[in-house]
N, C-alpha and C positions, 0 to 999 in steps of 0.2 A: 647414193641416196643424197649428199649435199647437191649434186651438178642438178637431179632430178626437182629438188626442189627448189634450186635457185633458175630454174626453167618455168617453174607455175608463178609466175606474175602475182596472179590472183593472194594468193597463199603468202608469199611474199610482203607485199603492199599490207596484210592482214596482220601477221607480224610487227611491222615495221609501225602501222600505228596503236596495236596493244601495245609497244613497249618502246612507245617516242620518246619517253621521260630518258630513259635507260641508252638509246642509241645514240640522242644526241649530246649526252652530259658523258658518256665515254670518250666519242671520238673529239667532243672541244679538247677536254680533259688532257687526255694523249700528246694532240698538239702543242698545246696551253704549257703540261708540265714540263715536256722537254725543252719549248725556246726559252723558258722563264728560271730553266734549274740553277747554271753556270754563276746568277746574279745570285740567287737563293744561297749557293756555298760562297760567295762573297759575303754573304750579308751576314751567316753565322761566325765567318771569322771574325768579322770587325766586333761584331755584337763580345766576340771574346777576348779579344786581345787585349792585353794590357796599358798597351799606350796609345796614343792615338794615330790611325796609319789612314792616309787617304785611300779609296778606292782603286785607283790607276798604279798607287804602291805596292798596295795588297793583291791583287791582280799579278802582278808580275812578278813578286814574291812567290806565289803560288804557282807559276809557268815556272819559273826558275830553278824549284824545289821539286814539283812534282809533271809537268809538263802539261800540255793540252787535257789529259786526263785526268789531272787534280779538279778542275772544273766541274768533271763530271763524277767523279769520286760517291760511290752509293747510291748513281742511280734510279738502279733498276728497281729496288725496291720502291721506293719514290713513284716511278713510274707508272707500277702495277696499284700499288695499293691508294695514292692518290688520285687515282682513274675512279677505284676499286670505292673512296672514298664518297669522290663529289659527284659520282652515279647516284649511291645510295643518299649523298646527303637532298639533290635536288628531290628524289624521291619523296624524302620525307616533308620536304619544302612545300612542294607542289603537293600532296598531299594533306597536310594541314592547312593550307589554304581553302583548297577542295572542299575539306570540314567544315572551315569556317563560314565557305559561299553557300553551303545547304542547308547549313543554320540561319542563315541571312545573317550571320555577324560580319561587321566591318564591309557589306558590302553596297556601301554608298557609291558613287563614283567621283569620289574627291581624293584629294591627295594626305591625307591623314586616315583616312580609313585603308587607301591603298599600302600606303607605307607601314600601319600599326597590323597588318593583315602580314605583311610579308616580312614584319618583323620577328612576330610570333612562328611564323614556319621559318623562319630562319636559327631562332633559338630554340626551336624543338629540334631540326636537324645538325646543329652544332652541338647540341647533348647528347643528343643518343648516340654520334659518330664518335664523340670524343673517347666513349668507351674504347672502341674497337681499333682506333686512328694510334693512341698515344705509347703503344709498344713499337710501331714502326717509324713514328717521330723522335722517340729515344735513338733506336737504333742509326734514325739519319743523323742524330745530333752526335752520337758515337763515331762514325768512317766522316763527316763534315771536320771534326774536332781531334782526329786520331790524335793528330802532332803532336799538337797542344797538349792533351791528356799524357801520352806519354811523358810528355817533357815534364808533366808536374808529377810525375810520378819518379822521375829521373832515371825516365829509359832510355835509351837511345835506340830509336824505331828505325831498324834495317827494310824491314818487309811490312804494310800494314795487313792487318790479318782482312778474312773476305767477311761479305756481309754477314755468313750463317758462320765465322767465326769471331763477330765482335757479341751473334744472338748468344752463341756459347760461352764466352768469357762475361757474360753478362749473368745470365741464367746459373754458370757455376757460382758463382761466388756470391749473388744476391737472392737465387731460385727465381720461381717465372714472375711472381709479383715483382721482383726487379726490374721489369720492364715497363711497369706504371711508376719510375721512381719523376716527381714532378707532375704528376695525374691531377691533383687538386687545380694548380695552376694552368694546366690544357683544357682542364675541363670550364673552369672559366673562360679563356681566352675564348675557346670555340665558341661557346653559349653567346657571350658578348659579342665577336669578331661576328659572327654569321646572323647574326639580330641585326646591326648595323650594316652589314653585306646588302642582304636582302630586300632590308625596309630599305634604302637608301636606292636602288639601282631601281625598284621597282616606283618610288616615289620621281626619280627622274624621267621614267619611260612616261607615266602619269602626265607628268606636265609637257614634254614632249610630243604630246599628241598622243600616246596610244589609247585606247578605250579600251574599255574590261572585256570586250569580245577578243583584242590583241587585234584591232586592228590600227594601224599607223596613220593617224591623218598629220597635214602639214605643219609643221614646227612652228612655234610662235615667230612672230618677226624680229623681235631680239634673239634668237639663237636659230641660223640660217644654215642647219646643219645638215648637209646630203644624209637621205634615209638608209644608207648602207653604211653611213658612218654612226649613226644612234647608236646601235649597241657598242660598237668598241668605244665608244664617247662615255656612253654612261657604264659600262663596265670598268672602265679606267677609272674615272671619277669616283665609285662605289669602293675599287678597291683600296686605292690611296687613301681615300679618307677614311674609313676603318681603320686600315690597318695604321696609320697615323696613330687613330687613338688607342689602340688597344698596343701598340708597339713597346711601353713599358713593362708593361704584362712581360709580353713575349720575350723581352732581353731578361729579365727576374726568370721567368723559367725557363731559358738557355742556360744562363747561369747558374743555376741547382742543380738541373742535369748534368751542367758538366762537372762540380764537385763530387756529386753524387760517385759519377763515371770514375772520377781520379782517384777516388776514396779518399778525400778532404772529409774532415770536420763537418758536421751540416750546419746552414745558419736557413735561419728562418725568412719568408717571402721578405719579409721587412727590414730586417737587419740588411739583405741583399740592396734592396734599394736604398737604402738610407747611406750604405758603403758608396755605391756608386752616383748617389747624387751629392754626400761627403766628404767620400776617399777615405781610406784606410785612415787616415791619423787622426785621431779625435782633435789631435792641438794644433792641426792647420788643413781645416776643414777647405773643400773647395766653394766655388762663390757661386751663387744660382745658376748662375747662368752656366758655366763651366758644367755643372751637375747636370744641368741639363741636357747640356752637350755630349755629356759622356752617355749618357740613357739614350739619346736619340743618333749616336754614334750610328752609321751604315744606314741609318733611315733614304739615307739619294737610294743607294743602291737599291736597297726594299720598296721604293716609290717607283724606280725604274723597273722591278721584276713585276709589281703591279700592275702597273701601265702595261705591260705588254701581256703578262699571259692573263689577267682578267679581261682584255682587252680584245684579246684572239678568243679567249673560253666563250666571253658572250655572244662575237661574231661570228663563230662555227653555229654555236650552240643553235641562234636561229638561224643562220641559214640552213641549218642541216633539218629543223622543224620544220622552216617555209616548205622544205621541199618534200618533207614529207607527208604535211599536210595539203599538197597537192594533188599527191597521188590519187586516181579515182579510189 
């Protein structure tokens, strides 16, 4: 049946055209997620470390204690779910933009309309997707921080539970809605982050010569970037800058979730942020510079991950889209 379908080239082409966004986003997401996951794992560990640790030192600790597998701990759920989430995200994003254009809203060929239209599409995408992605991200945090969570409970972890074991443990203690611990922070992070991300990417593509029909013209003289590198450049810059802007929110979210998973008394997002900025001892507060350094601990590895994953994501997405569009 499958062989017969694949041999029918017109049918395959029709399916690819009808599901272009799904095919492009799924392919791009699988490759980019796998390539950036070790850096994402280091980022989570750096965010929750009680003391300043450099990226090389943290990597050495992970390798010494857990081996190469430690960098990929818990990858299977993110690999599948992030790909599914990004596919749905791109579908909602492109669908929202299409609806705006059909109503002749934000349809003028200028950078403000392009960025606002993409930003609204991204915000809609982030808001909807956060509902489904929150449980999976909580489990990812649980898997990445198993050893630190066990230490907070004064438990010596001989063998970490499997992904499904982690899900069962969360649900046995907190019920189904335990998978939504920290959801409010997750929601606002995804909404604002997606709006910034898509808005920035489309604005940069417009500035670098792409027209409303998707055709890439010559880049401006001040940005002599080869056409093949434009998606990587714009994707990397959009990923890094949008992530840097919402990074404090992500740090607070991770800390709130870590405390909840460890069974520690809850703290509000504001209290968590102030403790990160000023330190746990009110009589000896951190300086503003030190506090910001604590908040942005791990940003370097996050920036590297964003450059890699979002550069690859858009490069592969645009390449696959171009190949599908070229089919008869």
